[in-house]
C-alpha positions in Angstrom: -12.1 -2.0 4.5 -9.4 -4.6 5.5 -6.6 -3.3 7.7 -4.1 -5.0 5.4 -2.5 -3.2 2.5 -2.4 -4.3 -1.1 0.9 -5.5 -2.6 1.8 -4.3 -6.1 4.7 -6.1 -7.7 6.7 -4.6 -10.6 9.7 -5.8 -12.6 11.9 -2.8 -12.4 12.4 0.1 -10.0 11.3 2.7 -12.5 7.8 1.1 -12.7 7.6 1.0 -8.9 8.6 4.7 -8.5 6.0 5.7 -11.1 3.3 4.0 -9.0 4.6 5.1 -5.6 4.5 8.8 -6.7 0.7 8.6 -6.9 -0.4 6.4 -4.0 -0.6 6.2 -0.2 2.2 3.9 1.0 0.1 2.9 4.0 -2.6 1.5 1.7 -0.5 0.2 -1.2 3.0 -1.4 -0.9 4.9 -1.3 -4.2 8.0 -3.5 -4.7 10.2 -4.3 -7.7 11.3 -7.9 -7.8 13.1 -8.4 -11.1 12.4 -9.3 -14.7 10.8 -12.6 -15.8 8.3 -15.1 -14.4 10.8 -16.9 -12.1 12.0 -13.7 -10.4 8.4 -12.5 -10.2 7.2 -15.7 -8.5 10.1 -15.9 -6.1 10.0 -12.3 -5.2 6.3 -12.2 -4.7 6.4 -15.4 -2.6 9.1 -13.9 -0.4 7.1 -10.7 0.1 3.9 -12.6 0.9 5.8 -14.6 3.5 7.0 -11.5 5.4 3.7 -9.6 5.8 0.0 -10.0 5.4 -1.6 -8.5 2.3 -5.2 -8.5 1.2 -4.5 -8.7 -2.5 -1.6 -8.8 -5.0 -1.2 -7.0 -8.3 1.3 -7.4 -11.1 1.8 -3.9 -12.7 4.1 -2.2 -15.1 4.6 -1.5 -18.8 4.0 -4.0 -21.6 3.8 -4.6 -25.3 0.4 -4.3 -26.9 -1.2 -6.4 -29.6 -1.8 -4.1 -32.6 -5.4 -3.3 -33.1 -6.3 -4.5 -29.6 -4.2 -2.2 -27.3 -2.4 0.8 -28.6 0.6 2.7 -27.2 -0.4 4.7 -24.1 -3.4 2.6 -23.3 -4.1 0.8 -20.0 -5.0 -2.9 -20.0 -6.5 -5.1 -17.3 -6.0 -8.9 -17.3 -9.0 -11.1 -17.3 -6.4 -13.9 -16.9 -2.6 -14.2 -17.0 -1.3 -16.9 -19.3 2.2 -18.5 -19.4 2.1 -18.4 -23.2 5.4 -20.3 -23.7 4.9 -22.9 -21.1 4.6 -26.2 -23.0 6.4 -28.0 -25.9 7.1 -27.5 -29.5 5.9 -30.2 -31.9 6.0 -30.7 -35.6 2.3 -29.8 -35.6 2.7 -26.6 -33.5 2.9 -25.5 -29.9 1.4 -27.7 -27.1 0.5 -25.9 -23.9 1.4 -27.6 -20.7 -2.2 -28.6 -20.1 -2.1 -30.8 -23.2 1.0 -32.4 -21.9 -0.7 -33.3 -18.6 1.8 -31.3 -16.5 -0.2 -28.4 -15.0 -1.9 -25.2 -15.9 -0.7 -22.2 -17.9 -3.8 -20.0 -17.3 -4.7 -18.3 -14.1 -7.8 -16.1 -13.9 -7.7 -12.8 -12.1 -10.0 -12.1 -9.2 -13.4 -11.0 -10.5 -13.9 -8.5 -7.6 -10.6 -6.8 -8.2 -11.1 -6.8 -11.9 -14.6 -5.3 -11.6 -13.3 -2.6 -9.2 -10.4 -1.7 -11.5 -12.8 -1.5 -14.5 -15.0 0.9 -12.6 -12.1 3.1 -11.6 -10.5 2.9 -15.0 -13.4 2.9 -17.5 -11.2 3.4 -20.5 -8.9 0.5 -19.7 -9.0 -2.5 -22.0 -9.8 -5.9 -20.5 -8.3 -9.0 -22.0 -5.8 -11.8 -21.5 -2.2 -10.7 -20.7 0.5 -13.1 -21.8 3.6 -13.9 -19.8 6.6 -14.8 -21.9 10.2 -15.5 -20.9 11.4 -14.3 -24.3 9.9 -11.0 -25.5 8.4 -11.2 -29.0 10.7 -9.8 -31.6 9.4 -11.0 -35.0 6.2 -10.5 -37.0 5.9 -14.3 -37.3 5.8 -14.9 -33.6 3.5 -11.9 -33.1 1.1 -13.4 -35.6 1.3 -16.8 -34.1 0.5 -15.4 -30.6 -2.4 -13.3 -32.0 -3.9 -16.4 -33.6 -3.4 -18.7 -30.5 -4.8 -16.1 -28.1 -7.5 -14.1 -29.9 -8.5 -12.4 -26.5 -4.9 -11.4 -25.6 -4.3 -7.6 -25.4 -0.7 -7.5 -24.2 2.4 -9.4 -23.3 4.8 -8.9 -20.5 7.2 -11.1 -18.5 6.0 -11.3 -14.9 2.2 -11.6 -14.5 1.9 -15.4 -14.4 4.8 -15.6 -11.9 3.0 -13.1 -9.6 -0.3 -14.9 -10.1 1.3 -18.3 -9.2 2.6 -16.9 -5.9 -0.7 -15.3 -5.1 -2.5 -18.6 -5.9 -0.1 -20.4 -3.6 -0.9 -18.0 -0.8 -4.6 -18.0 -1.6 -4.7 -14.2 -2.1 -6.7 -12.4 -4.8 -4.7 -11.4 -7.9 -5.0 -8.9 -10.6 -2.7 -7.5 -13.4 -2.6 -3.9 -14.8 -0.3 -2.8 -17.6 0.2 0.2 -19.7 1.4 -0.1 -23.3 4.8 1.2 -24.5 5.1 -0.5 -27.8 3.4 -2.9 -30.3 4.6 -6.5 -30.1 6.4 -7.7 -33.2 9.7 -6.8 -34.9 12.0 -5.5 -32.2 12.4 -1.7 -32.7 13.5 0.2 -29.7 13.1 3.5 -31.6 9.3 2.7 -31.8 9.0 2.4 -28.0 7.1 5.2 -26.3 8.2 4.8 -22.6 7.2 8.3 -21.6 3.6 7.7 -22.7 3.5 4.3 -20.9 4.9 5.7 -17.7 2.4 8.7 -17.9 -0.4 6.2 -18.2 1.0 4.1 -15.4 1.0 7.1 -13.0 -2.5 8.1 -14.1 -3.8 4.6 -13.3 -2.1 4.4 -9.9 -4.8 6.2 -7.9 -7.3 3.5 -9.0 -5.4 1.0 -6.8 -6.6 2.9 -3.7 -10.2 2.1 -4.6 -9.8 -1.7 -4.4 -11.7 -3.6 -1.8 
């Protein structure tokens, strides 16, 4: 096994502490870098510049697509997608690829994904969307579900972490646990304890990564 640790990036300290409580800090380094894709990209790039890591993961809680990933479940990204990176038009949303300005989709490392799926056989694989604005209406949720039929969850950091990892040429993966369904914003419907319990339960799988 590589002598270098794996870096796991979360948005907030509560997510980082949930993971740290279940892993060996000599093998897995967990850091909270802030909320949103810009903070995630900048924070991850800073951490990668100060130490050598063999892989980078984005981890934390997320909203799940109803019927695809329910509250308390664990999801693994097949790719991270910047779902709101593009332009609105009278005919609908155009992703940045169609504007000719870059790429909004970054695949996760197949070796890391395979290892996580082996260690977490009940986890749900699929695309995880990164959004700067959390979905808060049924209309937006339906539009995202239609645009991304393979999406299982949405969060705010994965694509930023993936971008930093790609820039450093380091393997990337994303793991999330579901606290709420995406759609109309209803904090009373969030189940944070279940999501954090699932996050702690998934943490030992990180120590199995190559």
